[in-house]
C-alpha positions as CSV (number, residue, x, y, z in Angstrom):
1,M,-25.5,0.3,-42.7
2,A,-25.1,4.2,-41.3
3,Y,-21.6,4.7,-40.7
4,R,-20.6,4.3,-37.0
5,S,-17.9,6.5,-35.0
6,P,-16.0,3.9,-33.0
7,Y,-16.1,6.7,-30.5
8,D,-19.5,6.9,-30.0
9,H,-19.6,5.0,-27.0
10,L,-17.5,7.4,-24.8
11,Q,-18.2,10.1,-23.2
12,P,-16.7,13.5,-23.6
13,E,-16.7,14.4,-19.9
14,R,-13.1,14.0,-18.3
15,R,-13.2,10.5,-16.4
16,C,-13.5,7.2,-17.0
17,P,-15.1,6.1,-20.2
18,V,-18.6,4.8,-20.0
19,S,-20.4,2.6,-21.8
20,A,-24.1,3.9,-23.2
21,A,-26.5,1.6,-23.1
22,G,-26.5,-1.6,-25.3
23,S,-23.4,0.0,-27.1
24,G,-20.7,-1.6,-25.1
25,P,-18.9,-4.5,-25.9
26,A,-20.3,-7.9,-24.3
27,P,-18.9,-9.2,-21.2
28,S,-16.7,-11.9,-23.0
29,A,-15.6,-8.7,-25.5
30,R,-14.1,-6.5,-23.0
31,P,-10.5,-5.6,-23.3
32,V,-8.0,-6.6,-22.1
33,V,-5.6,-3.4,-22.8
34,A,-6.2,0.4,-22.8
35,P,-8.4,1.5,-25.5
36,S,-5.7,2.8,-28.9
37,G,-5.2,6.3,-28.0
38,A,-5.5,6.3,-24.4
39,V,-2.9,7.9,-22.2
40,V,-2.2,8.4,-18.4
41,R,-3.5,10.6,-17.2
42,L,-1.3,13.5,-15.3
43,A,-3.1,14.2,-12.0
44,P,-3.3,11.4,-10.5
45,R,0.3,10.6,-11.2
46,V,1.2,13.9,-9.2
47,V,-0.8,12.9,-6.1
48,A,0.9,9.8,-5.9
49,G,4.4,11.6,-5.6
50,A,3.3,14.1,-3.8
51,V,2.1,10.7,-1.8
52,G,5.5,9.0,-1.8
53,L,7.4,12.1,-0.7
54,M,4.6,12.5,2.2
55,S,5.6,9.4,3.4
56,L,9.1,9.0,3.1
57,V,9.1,11.9,5.3
58,L,7.2,10.1,8.0
59,V,9.4,7.3,8.1
60,W,12.0,10.0,9.4
61,V,9.4,11.6,11.7
62,T,8.3,8.2,13.0
63,W,12.2,7.9,13.6
64,R,12.3,10.8,15.1
65,L,9.6,10.9,17.8
66,L,9.8,7.3,19.0
67,V,13.6,6.9,18.9
68,D,15.4,9.9,18.9
69,T,13.3,11.1,21.7
70,Y,13.2,10.1,25.2
71,A,9.4,10.5,25.8
72,G,9.4,8.5,21.8
73,Q,11.7,5.8,22.6
74,R,10.3,5.2,26.2
75,L,7.0,4.7,24.7
76,D,8.3,2.6,21.9
77,Q,10.4,0.6,24.9
78,M,7.5,0.0,26.8
79,A,5.1,-1.7,24.4
80,F,8.3,-4.1,23.4
81,D,8.7,-4.5,27.2
82,G,4.6,-5.3,27.1
83,A,4.6,-7.7,24.6
84,T,5.5,-10.5,27.8
85,Y,1.4,-10.1,27.7
86,G,-0.3,-13.5,26.4
87,Q,2.8,-13.8,24.6
88,G,2.9,-17.3,25.2
89,R,-0.4,-17.9,23.7
90,L,-0.1,-15.2,20.9
91,W,3.4,-17.0,19.7
92,S,0.9,-20.2,18.0
93,F,-0.6,-17.3,15.9
94,A,2.6,-15.1,15.5
95,E,5.0,-18.4,15.3
96,P,3.6,-19.3,11.2
97,V,2.9,-15.9,10.5
98,L,6.9,-15.0,11.2
99,D,8.2,-18.3,9.6
100,V,6.9,-17.3,6.2
101,V,9.3,-14.4,5.8
102,S,12.3,-16.1,3.3
103,V,14.1,-15.0,0.7
104,T,12.3,-17.8,-0.9
105,F,9.0,-15.9,-0.1
106,V,10.3,-12.6,-1.2
107,V,10.7,-14.4,-4.8
108,A,7.5,-16.3,-4.8
109,G,5.8,-13.5,-4.2
110,L,7.7,-11.0,-6.5
111,G,7.5,-14.0,-9.5
112,A,3.4,-14.5,-9.1
113,A,3.2,-10.9,-9.3
114,M,5.4,-10.3,-12.3
115,V,3.6,-13.4,-13.8
116,V,0.3,-12.0,-13.9
117,A,1.3,-8.9,-15.2
118,L,3.0,-10.9,-18.4
119,I,-0.2,-13.1,-18.5
120,R,-2.1,-9.6,-18.7
121,R,0.8,-8.4,-21.4
122,R,1.3,-5.3,-19.3
123,W,5.3,-5.3,-19.6
124,G,5.8,-2.0,-18.1
125,L,3.7,-3.4,-15.2
126,A,6.3,-6.4,-14.7
127,V,8.9,-3.9,-14.0
128,Q,7.1,-1.5,-11.6
129,V,6.7,-4.4,-8.8
130,A,9.8,-5.4,-8.9
131,V,11.0,-1.8,-9.0
132,L,8.6,-1.4,-6.1
133,V,9.7,-4.6,-4.1
134,G,13.5,-4.7,-4.9
135,G,13.2,-0.8,-3.8
136,A,11.8,-0.6,-0.7
137,N,13.6,-3.8,0.7
138,V,16.6,-2.4,0.1
139,T,15.9,1.2,1.3
140,T,14.4,-0.3,4.7
141,Q,17.9,-2.3,5.0
142,L,20.0,0.6,4.2
143,L,17.7,2.9,6.9
144,K,18.0,1.0,9.6
145,H,22.0,0.0,8.8
146,Q,23.1,3.4,7.3
147,V,21.2,6.2,7.5
148,F,19.1,5.9,11.1
149,H,20.6,5.3,14.6
150,R,19.1,4.4,18.2
151,D,21.1,5.7,20.9
152,N,20.6,5.0,24.9
153,L,17.8,8.1,26.1
154,I,16.0,6.3,28.2
155,G,19.1,3.8,30.5
156,G,19.3,0.3,31.3
157,F,19.9,-2.2,28.6
158,T,18.3,-1.3,24.5
159,Y,19.4,-3.3,21.4
160,E,20.0,-1.2,18.1
161,N,18.5,0.4,15.7
162,A,15.6,-2.2,14.3
163,L,14.0,0.5,12.5
164,P,12.8,0.2,9.6
165,S,11.4,-3.8,10.6
166,G,12.3,-5.7,7.2
167,H,9.9,-9.0,7.9
168,T,7.4,-6.2,7.6
169,T,8.7,-4.4,4.2
170,V,8.7,-7.7,3.1
171,A,4.8,-8.5,3.8
172,A,3.8,-5.0,2.6
173,S,5.9,-4.9,0.1
174,V,4.5,-8.3,-1.8
175,A,0.8,-7.4,-0.6
176,V,0.8,-3.9,-2.9
177,A,3.0,-5.7,-5.7
178,L,0.1,-8.0,-6.1
179,L,-2.4,-5.3,-5.3
180,I,-1.1,-3.2,-8.7
181,A,-0.3,-6.1,-10.7
182,V,-3.8,-7.6,-10.7
183,P,-6.6,-6.6,-12.3
184,R,-9.2,-3.7,-12.1
185,G,-12.0,-5.5,-10.1
186,A,-10.2,-7.5,-8.0
187,R,-8.0,-4.6,-6.6
188,P,-10.2,-4.2,-3.9
189,L,-10.7,-7.6,-2.4
190,V,-6.4,-7.8,-3.1
191,A,-6.1,-4.4,-1.1
192,L,-8.3,-6.2,1.8
193,L,-6.0,-9.2,2.3
194,G,-2.7,-7.5,1.7
195,A,-4.0,-5.0,4.8
196,A,-4.4,-8.3,7.2
197,Y,-1.8,-9.9,5.7
198,T,0.1,-6.9,6.6
199,V,-1.1,-6.2,9.7
200,A,-1.1,-9.4,11.3
201,M,2.8,-9.5,9.9
202,G,4.1,-6.4,11.6
203,V,1.3,-7.6,15.2
204,S,3.8,-10.6,15.2
205,T,6.9,-8.3,15.0
206,L,5.8,-7.0,18.2
207,V,3.9,-10.5,20.0
208,A,7.3,-11.8,19.3
209,Q,10.1,-8.8,20.5
210,W,11.4,-8.7,16.8
211,H,10.9,-5.4,16.7
212,R,9.1,-2.2,19.2
213,P,6.1,-0.2,17.1
214,S,7.9,2.1,15.5
215,D,9.9,-0.3,13.2
216,A,6.8,-2.2,11.7
217,I,5.2,1.8,11.6
218,A,8.1,2.5,9.1
219,A,8.3,-0.4,7.2
220,A,4.9,0.3,6.1
221,L,5.3,3.6,5.3
222,V,8.3,2.9,3.3
223,V,6.1,0.6,0.7
224,L,4.0,3.4,0.8
225,A,6.3,5.8,-0.3
226,W,7.9,3.0,-3.5
227,G,4.4,2.4,-4.0
228,C,4.0,5.9,-5.3
229,V,6.6,6.1,-6.6
230,V,6.1,3.4,-9.1
231,L,2.1,4.6,-9.5
232,A,4.1,8.1,-10.3
233,F,5.7,6.7,-13.1
234,T,2.6,4.5,-14.7
235,P,3.8,3.5,-18.0
236,R,0.7,3.1,-21.4
237,S,1.5,-0.7,-20.7
238,G,0.1,-0.3,-16.7
239,L,-3.4,1.1,-17.8
240,D,-6.6,-0.6,-18.0
241,P,-9.3,-1.0,-20.2
242,A,-12.3,1.6,-20.0
243,P,-13.7,0.8,-17.1
244,E,-17.4,1.1,-17.1
245,H,-17.9,2.9,-14.1
246,R,-18.2,6.6,-13.7
247,G,-15.2,8.5,-12.1
248,V,-11.8,7.3,-12.0
249,V,-11.2,5.0,-9.0
250,G,-14.8,3.5,-9.4
251,P,-17.9,2.7,-5.9
252,A,-16.6,-0.2,-4.6
253,S,-12.9,0.9,-4.6
254,W,-13.6,4.1,-3.6
255,A,-16.3,1.6,-0.5
256,T,-13.1,-0.5,0.1
257,G,-10.6,2.4,0.7
258,C,-12.9,4.3,3.0
259,L,-13.4,1.1,4.7
260,L,-10.1,0.7,5.3
261,W,-9.2,4.2,6.2
262,L,-12.3,3.9,8.7
263,G,-10.7,1.5,10.4
264,A,-6.9,3.4,10.4
265,A,-9.1,6.4,12.1
266,V,-10.3,4.1,14.7
267,A,-7.3,2.0,15.2
268,G,-5.1,5.2,14.8
269,A,-7.6,6.9,18.3
270,V,-7.5,4.2,20.4
271,A,-2.9,4.3,19.6
272,W,-3.1,8.0,20.6
273,W,-5.7,7.1,23.6
274,G,-2.9,4.6,24.9
275,A,0.5,7.0,24.4
276,E,-1.5,9.4,26.5
277,Q,-2.4,7.4,29.3
278,V,1.3,5.9,29.6
279,L,2.7,9.1,29.3
280,V,0.7,10.6,32.5
281,S,0.9,7.5,34.2
282,T,2.8,7.2,37.6
283,D,2.4,3.4,37.8
284,A,4.9,0.8,37.4
285,A,3.7,-2.1,35.7
286,R,0.4,-1.2,33.9
287,P,1.6,1.0,31.2
288,T,3.6,-1.5,29.0
289,V,0.2,-3.8,28.8
290,T,-1.4,-0.2,27.6
291,A,1.8,0.4,25.4
292,Y,1.4,-2.8,23.8
293,F,-1.7,-2.2,23.4
294,A,-1.4,1.4,21.9
295,G,1.7,0.3,19.4
296,A,-0.3,-2.6,18.2
297,S,-2.4,-0.2,17.6
298,A,-0.5,1.6,15.6
299,V,0.7,-0.1,13.5
300,V,-2.6,-1.9,12.6
301,A,-3.8,2.1,12.1
302,T,-0.5,2.6,9.9
303,A,-0.7,-0.7,7.3
304,L,-5.1,0.5,6.9
305,L,-4.1,3.7,5.7
306,T,-1.5,2.5,3.5
307,F,-3.4,0.1,1.6
308,G,-6.2,2.0,1.6
309,V,-4.3,5.2,0.0
310,M,-2.8,2.4,-2.3
311,L,-5.9,1.2,-3.6
312,V,-7.5,4.8,-4.9
313,L,-4.2,5.5,-5.9
314,R,-3.5,2.5,-7.9
315,Q,-7.2,2.6,-10.2
316,A,-6.5,6.4,-10.0
317,T,-3.6,6.1,-12.2
318,A,-4.7,2.7,-14.3
319,C,-7.6,4.9,-15.9
320,P,-7.1,6.1,-18.9
321,R,-7.8,9.2,-20.4
322,V,-9.6,8.7,-24.0
323,P,-9.2,11.5,-26.6
324,V,-12.4,13.4,-26.8
325,P,-14.4,12.9,-30.7
326,G,-13.6,15.4,-32.5
327,T,-10.7,16.4,-30.9
328,V,-7.7,13.5,-32.4
329,G,-8.6,11.7,-35.3
330,P,-8.8,7.9,-34.8
331,P,-5.8,5.9,-33.3
332,S,-4.3,4.2,-36.0
333,G,-5.1,0.9,-38.2
334,V,-8.9,1.6,-36.1
335,A,-11.2,1.6,-39.7
336,P,-14.7,2.7,-39.8
337,R,-17.0,-0.2,-38.6
338,A,-20.3,-0.2,-41.0
């Protein structure tokens, strides 16, 4: 039988390998680890690092605009006061969501993500999710209690600084950890579920008047920053098997990411409109309800944006770059197939 190179089924372009018709392995024979000789792509890691740094800057911008200015603090406090609208009915939905968060929940969520990574034989990935959850939650507590402050710029009674929200950080970090840990094909669904859970947690903290909108927004950005940081240092053990689609992200993930971003754009537009209505209104009662609605919309927008970005970056950083045939020899231990 004629000699057939083990690389014949790989495309030479700079994208994820594509199996030629009839040359790829049977579904049951698909590898569970990255191909031998595969390396981590540099460009997606650089993008992830840049987005992580930008997210951290946006945390400070959120505090600066909504906590450290008169107009922002007034808008944020009006949203907090407006949470009394419909609170009795909404509390029945918010209470069970808030009650889930505890130390046990963090340990269980982190443990589940690490177990998934270990079952998939991704040792470095298990470390990544631990760093993500631990780093995000420790950062939130340090920012809240040591870095940021809340001066009373609008008069009257006010609470101490609560930015970022610890509850929202816990929910988002555990959801992003699972998004990073699960296999490639499951990530679009996990991104949608994680975004929905983070939205539910963030809005529930508003309903309960535990936090202002800025607190939940900053929490999602903290998690986005840490998620991007760990993706920027993706090890080889964090790579996926060579996917069958073209491109480093894949059509299903692009579609899901765009859906999340579209939702974020709509919610962001609603939040912007509501904020404008509040800041120009002379009505003494209506602004609080409008501010509450605008603040909730801003939380929704930030959560959807976070999970859309994390999904696309995770798929891109996990896509292996396989050496082009003819440029390197076969990996050690790979014998020609007869």
